[in-house]
C-alpha positions in Angstrom: -0.2 -0.1 0.2 1.2 3.7 -0.9 1.4 6.8 1.5 0.8 9.7 -0.3 2.2 13.1 1.7 -0.9 15.6 1.4 1.1 18.4 3.9 1.0 21.4 1.8 3.7 24.1 2.1 3.3 26.7 3.9 3.3 30.2 1.7 4.5 33.4 2.7 2.9 34.8 6.2 0.2 36.6 6.2 0.2 40.3 7.0 -3.2 39.6 10.0 -4.2 43.3 9.0 -5.4 42.1 6.4 -8.3 40.2 8.3 -9.0 43.7 9.5 -8.8 45.7 6.2 -11.2 42.6 5.0 -13.7 43.5 7.4 -14.3 47.1 6.6 -14.3 45.9 3.0 -17.3 43.8 3.8 -18.9 46.3 5.8 -18.7 48.9 2.6 -20.0 46.8 0.1 -23.1 46.5 1.8 -23.0 50.8 2.3 -21.4 52.1 -0.8 -23.7 53.2 -2.8 -25.4 55.5 -0.4 -21.6 57.3 -1.5 -22.1 56.8 -4.8 -24.2 60.0 -6.0 -22.1 62.3 -3.3 -18.5 61.1 -4.3 -19.8 62.4 -7.9 -21.9 65.2 -6.9 -19.1 66.7 -5.3 -16.1 67.0 -7.5 -18.9 67.7 -10.6 -20.9 70.8 -7.8 -17.2 71.9 -6.6 -16.1 72.7 -9.9 -19.2 74.5 -11.0 -19.3 76.7 -7.9 -15.8 77.5 -7.6 -14.6 76.7 -11.1 -16.8 78.4 -13.1 -18.7 80.1 -10.9 -15.9 82.0 -9.3 -13.9 81.6 -12.1 -16.3 83.7 -13.9 -14.7 86.8 -12.1 -11.1 85.9 -11.8 -10.7 87.3 -15.5 -6.9 87.1 -15.3 -6.2 83.7 -14.3 -3.7 82.9 -11.1 -0.1 83.2 -12.0 -0.7 82.7 -15.7 -3.3 79.6 -15.5 -6.7 79.8 -15.9 -8.7 79.8 -12.7 -10.9 76.9 -13.1 -7.8 74.5 -14.5 -5.8 76.3 -10.8 -8.2 75.6 -8.5 -9.7 72.1 -10.0 -6.2 70.3 -8.2 -6.4 72.2 -5.5 -10.0 71.0 -4.6 -9.0 67.2 -5.5 -6.2 67.5 -3.0 -8.3 69.0 -0.4 -10.8 66.3 -1.2 -8.8 63.9 -0.1 -7.7 65.5 2.7 -11.9 65.5 4.5 -12.6 62.1 3.0 -9.5 60.9 5.6 -10.4 63.2 8.2 -14.4 61.6 7.6 -13.2 58.1 7.9 -10.9 59.0 11.0 -13.0 60.4 13.3 -16.3 59.1 14.0 -16.5 56.0 12.5 -13.5 55.7 15.4 -14.8 56.9 18.1 -17.4 54.6 17.6 -15.2 51.7 17.3 -14.6 52.9 20.4 -17.2 53.9 22.2 -20.6 53.0 20.6 -20.0 49.4 19.0 -16.3 48.4 20.5 -14.9 46.8 16.9 -11.8 47.4 18.2 -12.2 45.5 21.7 -13.2 43.1 19.5 -10.6 42.8 17.2 -7.5 43.5 20.1 -9.2 40.2 21.7 -8.9 37.8 18.4 -5.0 37.1 18.2 -3.9 40.3 16.5 -1.7 43.0 17.7 -2.9 46.9 17.8 -0.6 47.6 14.7 -2.7 45.0 13.1 -6.0 46.9 13.9 -4.5 50.0 13.6 -3.2 49.4 9.8 -5.8 47.6 8.5 -8.2 50.4 8.7 -5.2 53.0 8.0 -5.2 50.9 4.7 -8.9 50.6 4.3 -9.1 54.9 4.2 -6.3 55.7 2.1 -8.5 52.8 0.0 -11.7 55.6 0.1 -9.6 58.6 -0.4 -7.7 56.9 -3.9 -11.7 56.0 -4.7 -13.0 59.3 -4.5 -9.8 60.7 -5.8 -10.1 58.6 -8.8 -13.9 59.4 -9.0 -12.9 63.7 -9.0 -10.2 63.3 -11.4 -12.0 61.7 -13.9 -14.1 64.7 -13.4 -12.0 67.1 -13.6 -10.6 65.1 -17.4 -13.6 65.6 -18.7 -13.9 69.1 -17.7 -11.1 70.2 -19.5 -8.8 70.7 -16.3 -6.1 68.1 -16.7 -3.5 69.5 -19.6 -0.6 66.4 -18.6 0.0 63.2 -18.1 1.2 63.6 -15.2 -1.8 64.2 -13.6 -2.1 59.9 -13.1 0.9 60.8 -10.4 -2.3 62.5 -8.5 -3.1 59.5 -7.5 -0.2 58.1 -5.1 0.0 61.6 -3.9 -3.4 61.6 -2.9 -3.3 58.6 -0.5 0.5 59.9 0.6 -2.5 63.2 1.7 -4.8 61.1 3.5 -2.3 59.0 4.9 -0.6 62.0 6.2 -4.0 63.2 7.8 -5.7 60.2 9.1 -3.0 58.5 10.7 -2.7 62.1 13.7 -6.7 62.4 13.6 -6.8 58.7 14.5 -4.7 59.2 17.5 -6.9 62.4 18.0 -10.0 61.0 17.9 -8.7 57.7 20.4 -8.0 60.6 22.9 -11.3 62.7 23.2 -13.9 60.8 25.7 -17.1 62.9 23.9 -18.0 63.5 20.5 -18.0 66.8 20.4 -14.6 67.0 20.6 -14.5 65.9 17.1 -17.0 68.5 15.3 -14.3 71.5 16.9 -11.7 69.3 14.4 -13.0 70.3 12.0 -14.4 73.6 12.9 -11.0 74.2 13.8 -8.9 72.5 11.7 -10.1 71.1 8.6 -11.6 74.7 7.1 -9.2 76.7 8.7 -6.4 73.9 6.5 -8.2 74.3 3.6 -8.8 77.7 3.3 -5.3 79.1 3.6 -3.0 75.7 1.9 -3.3 77.1 -1.5 -6.6 75.3 -2.6 -8.4 78.9 -3.6 -5.4 81.5 -4.0 -1.9 81.5 -4.0 0.1 80.6 -0.1 2.2 83.4 -1.2 -0.3 86.1 -0.8 -0.7 85.4 2.6 1.0 87.1 5.4 4.0 85.8 6.5 2.6 83.7 9.5 -0.2 81.9 8.2 2.1 81.5 5.1 4.7 79.2 7.6 1.8 77.5 9.4 0.7 76.7 5.4 3.6 75.1 4.7 4.0 73.0 8.0 0.5 71.6 7.1 -0.1 68.5 4.8 -2.9 69.8 3.0 -0.6 72.4 0.7 2.3 70.0 0.1 -0.4 68.2 -1.6 -2.1 70.8 -3.4 1.2 71.7 -4.7 2.1 68.0 -6.4 -1.6 67.7 -7.2 -1.9 71.3 -9.3 2.0 70.8 -10.7 0.5 67.3 -11.8 -2.2 68.5 -13.4 -0.8 71.1 -14.9 2.3 69.9 -16.2 4.3 72.6 -14.3 7.5 72.7 -11.4 6.3 72.6 -8.1 6.6 75.7 -5.8 9.1 72.8 -3.3 11.3 70.2 -4.6 9.3 67.1 -5.3 11.2 65.5 -2.4 10.8 68.1 -0.2 6.9 67.8 -0.3 7.1 63.8 0.0 9.1 64.2 3.1 6.9 66.4 4.8 3.8 64.3 4.0 6.0 61.0 4.5 6.8 62.8 8.9 3.4 63.7 9.0 2.0 60.0 8.1 5.1 58.5 10.8 4.4 60.4 13.8 0.5 60.2 13.4 0.8 56.8 13.0 3.7 56.1 16.4 0.6 58.8 17.9 -2.1 56.5 17.2 -0.6 53.3 18.3 -0.1 55.2 21.2 -3.0 56.6 22.1 -4.8 52.4 20.9 -2.5 51.0 23.3 -3.6 53.2 26.0 -6.9 52.5 25.0 -7.4 48.8 24.2 -4.7 47.0 26.4 -5.7 46.5 30.2 
């Protein structure tokens, strides 16, 4: 009688955070229809309102560029940041305070970095999807003038990560969702207004200009504008990427520390 060895050679180890990512993807599969309409209407209304509406009164353009073409890449970058903040506030707070998903995940054989990394990966995918839709609408409106515009997609993911990671840490630190509304009012809105989305940062006073350079959104706006217009950015590309990577790394460390404090008894 011949015996057959049925042992299976194990493959490469799987990152446990993929299980967390799969959870959010399966959950989103049930709710994605609710976001499709807004994901399409937001870029259309933004371009009609700011690009064509306000742009009709800016007859001279900005920096030698038609105002519509100037503002669209800024809107793409700011939308990525807003999607990232939206996914990093109430959903994260709910996972701690309301539905306790994080505690259930932490009780499984998952490390804190797996719980955090899997959720951040989902946020990056949401940013990528919304950015791709926005970029497609921008191309349909004739606001894309270079093949380098495709480079905005990885830039948007990095912008989303640089914003979402520290906000994860902030959300994990607050005891009431009222603090999340304060974050939008005193953090997201000023960052959007003063990060070169609607007008050049160089026209700001020195103090506000320095603040814009320190925040991640302006670096994403400048990179996206350079890519869609096919012109050199105001700063060097490595400098922009270094700032965005720095925000992502510091945010990751902060979020991991706060998650550990909440989830590890």
